[in-house]
N, C-alpha and C positions, 0 to 999 in steps of 0.2 A: 622893597616898597611895602609889601604886605605886613612886615613886622613894624614898620613906621606907622601904618594905619592902626594896627592893634595897640601899639604902645601909646599913640596919641589918644585913641579911644579910652584906654585905661586911665590916662591922666585926666581927661575930661570927666570921666566917671567919678574919679576921686574928688575932683573939685565940685561936681554936682552933688554927690552924696554928702560931701562936707558942708555945702551950703544948706542942704536939707537938715542935716544934723544941727548946725548952728542956729538956724532960724526956727525950726519946728520941734526937733527932738530934745535937745538939751534943756530948753525951758520947761518941758514937761517932766523929764527925768529928774531935774533938780527939785521938784516938788514932792518926790516920793522917797520912801526909805531906801537905803542901799539895796537891800534884798529885792524889793519890788522893782526898782529901776533897772537892775541887772538882768532880770529874767527875759524881757523881750529882746534885748540885745544879743543874749546868748542863744536864745531859741533859733535865731536865723542860722547859726552855725550848726545846728542839728541837721541841716540839709546838706552839709558838706560831704555826705556819702556820695553826692553827685560827682565828686572828684574821681571816684572809681571808674567813671566812664573813660578816663584817659587810658584804661587798659582794654577797652572794647573795640576790636577791629570793626570798622563800619561806622562807628561813632567818631573815631579818630582814624587817621591814615595808618595803614600797617607799617609805614616807614617812620612813624613818630619815634623820636629818640627815647629809648628806655631809660637813659640817664635822667630824663625829665619825668617821664610818665609814671614810673614805678614809685619814686619817692613822693611825687605830688599826689598820686592816688591814695597811697597808704597814709601819708601825712594828713590828708583831708579826712580820711575815714577815722583815723585815731582822734583827730580834733572833734569830729562829729560825736564820737562816743564820750569824750571828755565833756563836751558841751551838754550832752544829755544828763550825764551824772551831776554836773554842776547845777543845772536847772532843777533837777530833783532835790538836790541838797538845799538849794535856796528856798524852794517852795515848802520843803518840810522842815526848814530851820535847823538843819543839822549843825552841830558845833563846828564842823570842818568845812562848812559851805564856802566861806570866803577864801580859805586856802585852796579849795578845789577850783574856784573861779580863777585864782592866780595861776594855777597849773594849766588850766584850759587856755587862758589868754596868752601865756608865754609860749606854750607849745604851738598854738594856732598861729600866732604872729610869726614865730620862727619858721614854721612850715611855709607860710606865704613868702617870707623874706628869702628863703632858700629857693623856692620854686620859681619866683619871678626871674632872677638872673639865669637860672638853669633853662627856663623856657626861652628867654631872649637869645641865649647863646646856642642852644641845641635844637631848636625847632623853627620851622617856618609856620607862620599863622595859618596857612592853607592846610597844614597837616592836622589841625584841630578839627576840621570838618564840622560835624554836628556839635562838638564841644566848644566851638568858638565863643559861645555866649558866656562860658564860665570865666575866662580871664577878662572879657570885654565888659560884662555886666555885673557878674557876681563878685569877682575879686575886689573891685573898688568898694563895694558895699561891705565886704568882710573887713577890709583894711580900716575903713572908717569906724565900724562897730568895735573892732579891737581897740582902736584909739579911744573910743567913748568908754569902753570898759576900764581901760587903764586910767582914764580921767576920773571916773567915779571912784575907783579904788583908792587912788592917790589923794583925791580931794577929800573924801570922807575920812581917810586915815589922818590927814592933816588937821581936820576939824574935830576929830574925835567922835563923829557920828557913826 
């Protein structure tokens, strides 16, 4: 039952963040240059170091499956580092900025797409203890912003902007 509650909450979060993105964020992003529009979306991912909390007993249950916790924690941390590098590259207009954004976005998306089924299969929501807010509140926002980054990259590549 607890995994159904968590999964339902994640789905509702994706829908809610998706509506926010559609109604409020996309219209604003589309008015800016690619470099400018990408920065706020990627900055959110700089906080993915919070995924390291999956390794902290007391924050999560000592019984949490390591098959989920270890790759999720280090995948999030790697993504946070890549996000920081990508943001610095965008703000400083490095020639490799867009390539770094692609790397960040692919790695970060794959991390979430691997962690989600691992979490569903290997843990009970109650084992998340203090980290429950990560999959229920933060992961939906991360998924939506990854989608928005892909959207911007692909849209601007098609239009030549």
